[in-house]
Residue, then its C-alpha position, 0 to 999 in steps of 0.5 A: m547529458k542525455a535527453s532521457a536523463i534530463a527527463s527523469l530529473t525533471v519528473a523527479a523534481v516535479f514530484a518532489s515539489a508536489a510531495n512537499a505541497q501535500p499536507p503532512l501525513q499524520s502518524n495516527y492516520i491508520e489508528n483513527q481509521a481502524v474498523f474491522c470487517e469480514g469479507t472480500y478486500a484488497l491486500c496491498i502491504k507488499a504490492p509493487c507499484t508503478p507511477i501513473p504519469s500525467i502531462d500538462r500543456l507545457g509538456n511537463y510530466t508529473y505523478d502523484r499516484a501509482a497503480c499497485a498490484c495487490q491481492i484479493e483476499n477474503g476474511w477479516s481486515m482492518g480499514p477506513g469506512q463502515c463495513g457496508d461501504r466496503i462491500p465490493v461492487k460489480n459493474g459488468h466484468l469489473i469488481y470495485m473494492i478498497s484496500t484494507y489491512s490484514n496480517l495474512f502475509n506475515e507468515t511468509d514475508a518480513a518487514l523491510t524498513c527504508d530509512k531515507d526521508n525522500t523514499t517514495w512509497a504508495l499509501c494504499y490504505g483505503a485506496p480504490c481498486v478494480a479487478d476483472e472478474r474473469n481473472v478472479k478464481e475462487g475469490k482470489g486474484l490480482v487487483t489494481c489499486t490507485c494509491p497516492l504517493k508519499q515521501s518519507r521513511m517507510r516500512t513494507l512487506g515488499g522487497d524480499s528483505n532486500t534494502a536495494a528494493c527501497e529504490s523501487i516503489w512499494s505499497a507501504a506505511t510509515p514505520e509508526a503506522f505499520d507497527f500499529a497496524n501489525q500489533h493492533y490487528a493481531e490483538f483484535m484477532r487474538q481477543h476474538n479467538y480468530p485464527h491469525n498470524p503473529p506480528a511480522n518479523m523485521c528483515a534479518a539484516q535489519a533486526k540487529 
């Protein structure tokens, strides 16, 4: 077996062990932290993610978090924490903010479900993010969010409706949490007569 293959197996095993040691993710983790605020936020529900490795003194690589390429948006979003705590903070050229949820991408992207219990995905809801203001134009741009990794069934707007994308890491949610956010956000916006997109459709191949 090649050394690279051995290394990948070791990293996978270490991550699986770390994931199993984490407390189980509650199905209502979004429902219990759904505060609506208007302002600037990071939107990650279709973001691709890259694991952030660490190495111990024995040379073992591990990872339990990922860097996710999210989008800076402006408007209403749903997330944890009070609105005053979610205002972006500037330090030099850097802008810090947290990742919250809106259905802004529902018009162009469908929901992809990955059904394997060992699917690795990033939980970006409430995650810390940072952007370089020099890359932000008219209040929009890329922002990098550091998100804890989970293993379970998941649902995301990423992956371009291709089930092969389940082998990559995406910012996502459990199917139950995704559906709650999808419906709850739309209902809040409808009740307040705010413009919004309808709940996301399922990928055509999975909607049967």
